[in-house]
ZAMARGU-4260 file (C-alpha; in steps of 0.2 Angstrom, whole numbers, plus 5000, padded with zeros to 4 digits):
<rodrens>
0) 5000/5000/5000 | 5013/5012/4995 | 5012/5029/4986 | 5017/5021/4969 | 5025/5035/4958
5) 5022/5049/4970 | 5037/5058/4965 | 5031/5057/4947 | 5015/5066/4951 | 5024/5082/4956
10) 5013/5093/4945 | 5016/5112/4948 | 4999/5121/4949 | 4998/5139/4950 | 4982/5149/4953
15) 4981/5167/4948 | 4967/5180/4950 | 4966/5195/4938 | 4954/5209/4944 | 4948/5197/4958
20) 4955/5190/4974 | 4955/5171/4974 | 4948/5164/4990 | 4956/5149/4999 | 4940/5139/4995
25) 4941/5143/4977 | 4960/5139/4976 | 4958/5123/4985 | 4944/5118/4973 | 4954/5122/4958
30) 4970/5113/4964 | 4960/5098/4968 | 4952/5097/4951 | 4968/5102/4942 | 4977/5088/4951
35) 4965/5075/4944 | 4970/5079/4926 | 4985/5067/4927 | 4972/5053/4927 | 4969/5057/4909
40) 4987/5061/4904 | 5001/5057/4915 | 5015/5067/4907 | 5008/5084/4914 | 5022/5095/4921
45) 5013/5112/4925 | 4995/5118/4926 | 4992/5137/4926 | 4974/5143/4931 | 4970/5161/4928
50) 4953/5168/4935 | 4946/5184/4930 | 4931/5194/4935 | 4923/5206/4922 | 4906/5215/4927
55) 4894/5201/4931 | 4904/5186/4924 | 4919/5176/4929 | 4931/5170/4916 | 4944/5157/4918
60) 4958/5150/4907 | 4968/5134/4911 | 4984/5130/4903 | 4991/5113/4904 | 5009/5110/4899
65) 5015/5092/4896 | 5030/5083/4888 | 5037/5087/4871 | 5031/5105/4873 | 5013/5100/4872
70) 5001/5113/4878 | 4982/5111/4881 | 4971/5127/4884 | 4953/5128/4889 | 4943/5144/4893
75) 4926/5148/4899 | 4915/5162/4906 | 4900/5161/4918 | 4892/5168/4934 | 4897/5154/4945
80) 4916/5150/4948 | 4914/5132/4953 | 4902/5128/4938 | 4914/5137/4927 | 4929/5127/4933
85) 4920/5111/4931 | 4915/5115/4913 | 4933/5119/4909 | 4940/5104/4917 | 4928/5093/4906
90) 4935/5102/4891 | 4953/5098/4896 | 4949/5080/4901 | 4942/5078/4883 | 4957/5086/4875
95) 4969/5075/4886 | 4960/5059/4882 | 4959/5062/4864 | 4978/5066/4864 | 4982/5051/4873
100) 4972/5040/4861 | 4980/5048/4846 | 4997/5044/4854 | 4992/5026/4858 | 4985/5023/4841
105) 5001/5030/4833 | 5013/5020/4843 | 5004/5003/4844 | 4994/5005/4828 | 4978/5000/4837
110) 4961/5006/4833 | 4951/5014/4847 | 4942/4998/4850 | 4959/4989/4853 | 4959/4979/4838
115) 4974/4979/4826 | 4972/4993/4813 | 4981/4985/4799 | 4975/4986/4782
</rodrens>
């Protein structure tokens, strides 16, 4: 029951507020959600979260940097910070999953269903 690969999962997460003070509750929520992105792609090095507040809307941008200078970006706006973060995380999960599938198919030449893609 050891923490297998704990040193590998040292992802650097930064949370920045522009025109808004980021509360401890929001920062903890963002860090918790961002930390789970490694479940979808394990070669992530850095996650940068930028929160902004314009008039009645919050906006957020999340930048994920991974191996081989791969960068994944997702943005969104909305009235609720927590719902906004959830929506952006969903976008990033899809991007990371798609990227991982593309790599897997290229390396092993397997189709998405796991069968050989020989022709």
